[in-house]
N, C-alpha and C positions, 0 to 999 in steps of 0.2 A: 318107614314111615313116610318122608319127605327128603328129598338129595338137592342140595342146596350147590348153590353156582359160585358163590363166595365166603368168608367168613366173616360171621358178621363185626362189624366197628360204631361204639359210639361214638357218635360229631362229640369233640367237646369245646371249639372255638365259637363264642359265643352267646353262651350259654352261662348264667346262674345258676343252681343248684343250692338247694334250703329240704331238709328232712322234717318233715310231718309225722310222729309214728309210725307206722309204717311203710306210706307214702311217702314218696318223693313229688316236691315241686320242682320243675324244671321250667325256667324262661329262657324264650328265646329273644332275644337283641337285637335281635336281626329285624327280625317277624313281627318284635310284639304280643308274643303271644305267650301264652302261659299252661304250660301242661303239667297235670294230674296226672302219677303212673301210681297205677294201683299194686301191693307187693309184687306180685309176681313178674307184669313186668317193671319196674323200678332194679329187682332182682335182674332181672336180663338183663335190661341196658348197662349197669353198673357193671356186671361181669362180661360185654361186648366186649374183646380188647382185642378181636382180628385174631386171634389166635384158639378161640375155641366152636367149636362146632356146634349145630343146636345138641345133639346128645348128652353132652357136660354141659352147656349150659341149660339142663334141664337138668341136669345133676344138682346144679347147682343153690336154681331157682326151686326148688324140691317140688316140681311141676310135672304134668306130660310135655312130650314131644311138639304135643298137638298143641297142648295151653304155649308153650313157648314159643311156635311156628305163629298162632295168633301174636303173639306177644310184639316181634319180631316184624311183622304184619303192620301192624298198628306204628309202631316206632319209626319203619319206613315211612308209612303215609303220612307219620305227621313231623319230615325231615330233620328226626333227630339219631340218624345212622348215619356215616360217615361210606363205610366199606355194606352194600345193600343184598345181602341173599335177595339168588333167585327160589323162590318158593314152587316147586312145581309136586305134583301126588307121587310118592312113590312109589313101592308093590309091599311094605310094611301093611302091620293089622293097621286098623283105626284103635280107636280109646276104646276101651271094652266100657261097658251098662258099668262096672263097679266101680275104674279109676274115673266115670264120670262123677258119681256120686260121694268117693272122697273129694274130688276137688269140689263139686259144689258146699259139701258142710266144711271143706279145709278154707276155702274161701267164698262162700256166703252166694245166693244163688247170682244177687245183680254182679257178680264177678263171671262165673260161668255164664250171664246170661248175654251178658253186656261188654260195653268199649271197656278195657281196660287201662284207655286214657283219654282222660275230660280233657280240652281245650278250651281255651277262653283267647276273645283279641282285646289288648286295653288300648284305651284311645290314650293318642296322640295331641299332643297340641295339632298338628296338621291334621285328624280329622277332628277335632272341637268347635277349628277356626270355617265350619262351615255354614254357607249363605244362612242359616238362620241366627246368628249374632258375630258383629264385630269385635271382637278381642285384645285389650287395650294390656298387655302389660307393662306395669305401670306399679311403680309403691302407691299405697291408696293413703292418701291423707284427706280424715274425714272418708264418711262415710256419701257418694255423693258420685253420679255419675251427667256426662252432659248428652243432654237430648231427652232429658228423661219427660218429658211433654210431648215427643215424635214415636218412642220408640221405650219397649221395655227395658230392667235395668239390672243386669247382675254382676254382683260384688262378691268377688273373692279376696281369698290373701294372697296373691300376686298380681291380681290389678283387675283389672272392670268389661265389662263387657257390655254393649246395647244391640237391640233387633228386636223379631218376631214371636223366641222362643216363650217359654212357658216355665212356672217356675223351678219341674224335674228337668230340663235341661240347662236350666239355666245349674243348678247343682251337679252335675254331669260333668256339664263344661269344664266348673271348678274343679270337682276329681283328675279329668285328665289336663289340665295344666299345673297341678301339684300344687294347686293349691285348696283351702277349704272355703267351704261355701260360708259367706259372709250376712250377703242379705241381698233379696229380691224385689224387685218396684216394678209395677205394673206401670205401663201409658196413661199418662193421664190425659182422658178425652177431652178435650178443650174447644 
């Protein structure tokens, strides 16, 4: 079905893994991106050791070669492979209608029609310190912000910020700097 240039090998450095049911959460510490791998993508990724080809991965994942090829494509796009296979259409037969129906029944219409990997980028303290807020990492001794008469005040468990942001952006800022949201005060018009 497909011809492959090299055998796929899962990237291991800079990644944290957590199994949740049949899915796998992989957090990339370099890009601060969390990836949720479907059961098929998780199985393929776990078996990518640089010594198995797509047909072997398909057997281990209990999926068709075309589905495994789709998973490998997404894993490559998400930078989760060290050795990346070159996927080019081969001369073999494509997935039959019966195989497609079985795949839909087994893994659900979402897995068959959509992405096998869902990703989200986590906010970092650097991202949180935009021009909207000026964050001050400090011990909070009492609920106060300097300059509340001229700007909004955002108080997090790990510090405070002043700026022009609203309460929602304050809460997001607190999450991004690993501190729980405590309080938001709107500037006083004087």
